[in-house]
N, C-alpha and C positions, 0 to 999 in steps of 0.2 A: 508724595510718591512720584518719582520721575523716571524710574528704571522699570522697563517692561521686557518680557521675553520677546526675542526677535527671531532667532533662527538656530537651527542645528547645522553643524558643519559635518557633512558625511564624506569621509575619506574614501575615494575610489581610485583604483589603479589605472583604469582606462576610462576616460571621461566619455568618449564616443559610445562605447559599449554600455556604459551606465545609463546614458541618455536613452538609448534604445530599449534597455530593460525596464526603465521606469515608465516609458511611454507604453510599453507592452502591458505593464501593470495598471494602466489607466490613469497616469498622471500627465498633465500638460507641462512639458519641459521647455524652458526658454533659455536660449544661449546667453551666457553672462559676459564672457570676455576674458582677457588676459590681465592679470594683476601687474601693477607697476613693478619693474625689475625683470619681468618675463619669466619668473620662476614657477608660476602656477596659473591655472585658469579654472573657470567654473561654469556651471550651468545652474539654473535656479528653478525651483518649483514653488510658486506663490499660492497662498490660500486666502479665502475670503476674510479670515480673522486677522489678516495682516502679518501672520507668521509665514515663514518659508523654510525650505530645505535647500542648502547649498551643496551641490555636488562638486567636490573639490579634488583637483588632481594636479600633480607636479608636471611640468613640461619636460621635454627632452633637450632643453637648451644646454649649451656649453657651461653656462653659469650653474645650472643644476648639477652637472657632472662634478664641478668643483665642490659644491655644497655637499654632495653625496660623499665625496672623498674625505672632506673635513669631518663629516658625521662618522664615517667608518674609523677614522683615526682619533675620534673623540675630542677633536679640537673645538667643536661647537659647544661642548658642555661649559666652557668657561664663560659663555654668554647667557647661560640659563638665568642668572640673576642680574643681568646687565640692564640698567634702566633704559639704555639706548636700544639694545638689540634683543632684549628679553622676549618681546612680542614675536619677532621674527623667528627666534629659536623655538618658541612655543608652536608656531604653525608648522614649520618645516621639519622639526625633529619628530613631531607626532605623525606627520604624513609619511616619513621614511621608516619609522619604527613600528607603527601600529598596523594591524591587519585592517582590511576594509571595514568600515562601520563608523558610528558617530565618534568623532575625535574631539569635538568641542561644542560648546553652546555659547551663544552671544545674546547680550541684552542691548536694547536700544534706550538711549537717554534722551528725554526731551529738554534737558538742561545740562548739557555735557560738562561744561566747565565747573558748574556747581557740584555735580555728582563727583567729578574727579577730585575736587578739593575736599568734599565731605568724606569720601571713602579714605583718601590718604590721611586726612586729619584725624580720622577715627582709628588709625593704627594699622590699616591694611596697606602695605607698601605696593606701589604701582610702578609699572614701566613709565617712561616718558610718553606723553601723548604723541602718537604717530599719525602723520598725514598719509592716508592710503588713497590709491586710485585704481580704477579698473577701466581698461580700454574696451569699449563695447564693440561687437562685430559691426563692420561697416564703418561707423564713425561715432564720435562722441566719447567723452570721458566722464566717469562718475568719481567724485571725491568725497571723502569723509575722514573724520578723526577717530582714533580708537586707542584703547589702553587695556592693560591686563594686570591683574594681581599676580604676585609671585607665588601665590598658593594655587597649585595646579587644579584642585577640585572646584575652584571658583570660576565663573564664566569671565570672558572678556566682554567689553562693552564698547559701544560706538555712538557717534553723533548721527544726525540725520544725513541722508545723502544729498549731495549738491551736484547737479540740479536734482530736484525731487523726482522720485520714481513715478513714472507715468505708466499705469497698467490699463489695458483694455478689459472690459467685463469678461470677455472670453478667456483672458489669461489666468483667471482664478477658478475656472470651471473644469472639473476633472471627471472623466467618464466613470471612475470608480466611486464617485459620490463624496470623496473627502473634501471637507470644507475648512479644516484647520488642525492645529496641534493643541489638544486640550490639556495635556499633561506631559511633563518630562520627569522621569524617575532617575534619581542620582543615588547610587549606593556608595556609602562612605564608610571608611574604617573607624575613624574617630568621630562618632556620631555627635556627642555633646559639643566638641570643639567646632565641628563644621556647622552645626546648627547656629552656634554663636557667630561664626564668621559670616554665614549667609545673612543673618539678622543685621549685622553691621554693614555688610555690602549693600543690601537692599534697603536699609533704613526702615525696616518694619519687623515686628515680631511674627513668628510663625503661628499657624493654627495647629494645635496638637491634636492629631487624629488617632493616636494610639497611646493615650496617656498612661494607662495601666502598665503596659509593657515598656513604655518609653523608648520605642524603636522606630517611630515614624512621625515626621513633621511635614507640614504643607505650607507653602507660601503662595498666596493667591495674587496673580499678576494679570489684571484685565481678564482676558479670555483663556489664558494658559496658566496652569498651576505647576509649581515645582515641588516634587515630593522628595524629601531626604529620607533615606531608608538605612537603618543600621545593618551593616554587612553581615555581622555574625548571626543575626536573627533571620536572615533571608537566604538560606543556602540555595534554594531552587532559583531564586531571582539572580543570585550570583552566577549560576550556571547559564542563565539566559543572556545576561549582559556580559560585556567584556571590557576590561580596562587594565591598565598597568600603573596603578597608583595615582591615577588622575581622575578618579570617579568613573563609575560605570553607568552609561546612559541608555535609556530606553524611552520611547515615546508612545503616546496614545493619540489616535486620530479622532476628530469629531466629524460628523457627517449629517447631511440633511435627511438621510434615509439609511437603511441598513447598508453597510459597506458591501459593495458588489464583489462577490467571489469570482474567480479564485485569486485576486490580486496579491493576497498575502503569501501565496505559494510561489509567486514569481521571484526571480533573483533581484533582491533589493540591496545587494552589495553590502551586506552586514548590518543594514538598518534593523534594529530590534524594535518590533512593535509589540506592546504588551497591553 
């Protein structure tokens, strides 16, 4: 097993306001930087269990204005299943189309090339591996490789960062007591098919936690679990979560003590905590 849950991508409209709101809710927020190409930037919330939340926002650059026009004219759709540009389509189309909230989930591979070859060889078509970079505030550049299945409900995955991430102990300490993300819930329409796809993608069978009803499976990944839930059997959960055919995501936090209120009442920019 070499694929593990890494982070959720939280689509926010205004990154500066989102950072302030998450800090108000008791999270330690660290500036991330601008992604290569200048179309997006982020801030990061790291946890002790090595998971994190990426606050993701598009920039106001002239390049983005062109991308937005192409999106409006539906020119970008031709790249949805492009091996070269499919990953960029995935990121930017979701950021423009979806309301604030979890737009994606990412897995980390400790053997990236082998995982890429295995997943593709097992019949899940992938984009080409993309070399990504982020220019950190002040100085320094972080690089990594990543790829994405053409199946929207499946996560994208990445290699380790280069240079490796260096966090100080205080970077993962949050006043609200959150220590990590212990579960990600994904509501899917075709439950049997997506269970099979996740099994292929992750290279491991699920633990059936609702065998009688056949409506919930769980994949254990180090400290974070992925719950697949059958949409038709979870009307209330569907109302809590939101998505447009890409899977509907919600997360559960772990903590070293009772989560300090009232952080869940703060504006978390569409982040669904269940």
